[in-house]
C-alpha positions in Angstrom: 106.2 80.0 98.5 106.7 83.7 98.0 107.4 85.6 101.0 108.1 89.3 99.5 107.4 91.1 96.2 106.2 94.6 94.8 102.8 95.4 95.4 100.7 95.1 91.9 99.4 98.5 92.9 102.8 100.1 92.4 104.7 100.5 89.1 107.9 99.3 87.9 109.5 103.1 87.6 111.9 104.1 89.6 111.5 106.3 92.2 113.0 109.9 91.9 113.2 110.6 95.7 116.4 111.5 97.4 118.3 108.6 99.2 116.8 108.1 102.6 113.8 109.4 101.9 110.6 107.9 103.5 108.2 108.6 100.7 108.8 105.5 98.7 107.8 103.3 102.1 104.4 105.3 102.2 103.9 104.6 98.6 104.1 101.0 99.5 101.8 100.6 102.1 99.2 102.7 100.2 100.1 100.2 97.3 99.5 97.3 99.8 96.6 98.6 101.2 94.9 98.7 97.7 96.0 95.4 96.8 94.4 93.9 100.1 91.1 95.1 99.9 91.0 94.4 95.8 90.3 98.1 94.9 93.3 99.1 92.2 90.5 98.9 89.5 88.1 101.6 90.9 90.8 104.1 93.0 91.6 107.2 92.1 95.0 108.9 93.6 95.0 112.8 93.9 98.5 114.2 93.8 99.2 117.7 94.1 102.1 120.1 93.9 104.9 118.7 96.3 107.5 115.8 96.3 104.1 113.9 95.7 103.6 115.6 92.0 105.4 112.3 90.4 103.4 110.0 92.6 101.1 108.8 89.5 104.2 107.7 87.8 104.4 105.0 90.9 100.7 103.9 91.4 99.2 101.4 89.1 96.0 103.2 89.4 93.8 106.2 88.0 95.5 109.5 89.3 94.3 113.1 88.7 97.6 116.1 89.3 95.6 119.0 91.5 96.7 122.8 91.5 98.5 123.4 95.3 96.6 122.5 98.1 93.4 121.7 96.2 93.7 117.6 96.2 90.6 117.3 98.7 88.4 119.9 96.6 89.2 117.7 93.6 88.8 114.3 95.5 85.5 115.3 96.7 84.6 116.5 93.1 85.4 113.1 92.1 84.4 111.3 94.8 80.6 112.7 94.3 80.7 112.0 90.5 80.5 108.4 91.7 80.1 107.3 95.2 79.6 104.1 95.1 82.0 103.3 92.0 85.0 105.1 93.0 87.7 104.9 95.6 89.6 108.2 95.9 92.8 108.8 97.8 95.0 112.1 97.9 98.6 112.0 98.7 100.0 115.5 100.4 103.0 117.0 102.1 102.4 119.3 104.8 103.5 122.2 103.0 100.5 121.8 100.8 97.9 120.5 102.9 98.7 122.3 106.2 99.6 125.7 104.4 97.9 126.8 101.1 95.3 123.9 101.2 94.3 123.9 104.7 90.9 125.6 104.0 90.0 122.6 101.6 91.4 120.3 104.0 89.2 121.7 107.1 86.2 121.5 105.1 86.4 118.5 103.5 86.8 117.0 107.0 84.1 119.2 108.4 81.5 118.0 106.1 83.0 114.4 106.4 83.3 113.8 102.5 84.0 110.3 102.2 87.8 110.5 101.1 90.9 109.0 102.6 94.0 111.3 102.8 97.4 110.3 103.1 99.2 113.1 104.9 103.1 113.0 104.8 104.9 115.4 107.5 108.3 115.9 107.1 108.5 119.2 108.4 109.6 121.3 106.0 109.0 122.2 102.2 110.8 119.3 100.3 110.8 119.9 96.6 110.9 123.6 96.5 114.0 123.9 98.4 113.7 123.6 102.2 111.5 126.5 103.5 109.8 126.7 106.6 106.7 124.7 106.6 103.4 125.0 108.7 104.8 122.1 110.5 108.3 123.3 111.0 109.4 122.5 114.9 110.5 125.5 117.0 114.1 126.5 116.6 114.5 124.2 113.5 116.8 125.5 111.1 115.5 125.9 107.4 116.2 127.8 104.5 113.6 130.8 105.4 114.3 130.3 109.1 118.4 130.0 108.9 118.7 130.9 112.8 115.7 128.7 113.8 112.0 129.1 113.6 111.1 131.8 116.3 107.5 131.1 117.4 107.4 135.0 118.4 107.9 135.7 114.3 106.4 132.9 112.7 103.7 131.0 115.2 103.8 127.7 116.3 103.8 124.6 114.5 100.3 123.4 113.5 99.1 120.1 114.9 97.0 119.0 112.0 95.4 116.0 113.8 94.5 117.6 116.9 93.2 120.6 115.0 90.8 118.4 113.1 89.8 116.1 116.3 88.1 119.0 117.5 85.6 118.6 114.4 82.4 116.8 114.3 82.8 115.6 110.7 85.9 113.3 110.8 85.4 109.6 110.8 88.9 108.7 111.6 92.0 110.3 112.2 95.4 108.9 113.1 99.4 110.0 113.4 101.7 107.4 112.7 105.1 107.1 111.7 107.7 105.4 109.2 111.3 105.3 111.0 111.3 101.9 112.2 109.5 98.3 111.4 107.3 98.6 114.4 106.1 102.0 113.1 105.7 101.1 109.6 103.8 97.9 110.4 101.0 100.3 112.5 100.9 102.7 110.0 100.0 100.3 107.3 97.5 99.0 109.5 96.3 103.0 109.9 96.3 103.1 106.1 94.6 100.2 105.9 91.8 101.0 108.0 91.6 104.3 106.0 90.7 103.2 102.7 88.4 100.7 104.5 86.4 103.2 106.1 85.9 104.6 102.5 84.6 101.3 101.2 82.2 100.9 104.0 81.1 104.5 103.4 82.2 105.8 107.0 83.6 109.0 105.7 86.4 111.1 106.1 89.7 109.6 107.2 93.0 111.2 107.2 96.6 109.3 108.3 99.3 111.8 109.3 102.5 109.9 108.7 105.6 111.6 110.5 108.4 111.2 107.5 111.8 112.0 107.2 113.6 114.1 104.4 117.5 114.0 105.0 118.2 116.4 101.9 116.6 119.5 103.3 117.1 118.3 107.1 120.9 118.3 106.2 121.1 115.1 107.5 122.3 111.3 106.9 119.1 109.3 106.6 120.0 107.3 109.6 120.4 110.6 111.8 117.3 111.8 110.1 115.2 108.6 111.2 116.9 109.1 114.9 115.8 113.0 114.5 112.0 111.6 113.9 112.1 109.8 117.5 113.9 112.7 119.1 112.6 115.4 117.9 109.0 115.5 116.0 107.3 112.3 117.9 107.6 114.4 121.2 105.9 117.3 119.4 104.0 115.0 117.2 102.9 112.6 119.5 101.8 109.2 117.8 98.1 107.8 117.9 94.3 108.2 117.3 92.6 111.2 117.7 89.6 110.5 116.4 87.8 107.1 115.8 83.6 107.1 115.6 83.1 103.5 115.0 85.5 102.6 118.0 83.9 105.5 120.0 80.2 103.9 119.1 81.3 100.3 119.8 82.8 101.6 123.5 79.8 103.1 124.4 77.4 100.3 123.5 
């Protein structure tokens, strides 16, 4: 009996991510959801600039590279071109989605576009060298905040799920993490639900994944996972921030 195997929706290409990076975990969870739902042949992924830029080497479905931050706009066009035939997801980091791509994110959510957004929040710009991101924590040391992020100078971190939850449009918003087995299992369920929502035509789903970046955080992989528990989750609490279908069921 087979108890473990690589998801069919992942290619055999070795991943380029740094040791301890949790992108690979999220890739697997996305691929497992695609496999479980039997949608590989009609799924299109959109990967913009950032560490996710090489994602098209790893997913076995069709992939499109978008300009920095513009993945939700590209996904909107792809989905509207064949709304009944295609399942479309974006895979974006925090420097991409919550900075240069914030407008695309907000308006796709406000319109309740029937797409799935996988949002990787590791509180830093990864690929471009470790600069402060919109999600970097107060006091966090980065290449562009060597004395720690000062809210008086740089403002406070953007909490994406909380912000989008104020909109009427989005169907489903949940924040998860991938720093331990329990959280990974919960993240897998959330990602699968986000894809199922799209299959059911319910609209915009965003899963924010709290992830580690040991290289740019200047930590060992193990310490980075601990830092998620100690620092990131207290600032970015896990949980469901909006689920219109569940709310309707509760009211019924």
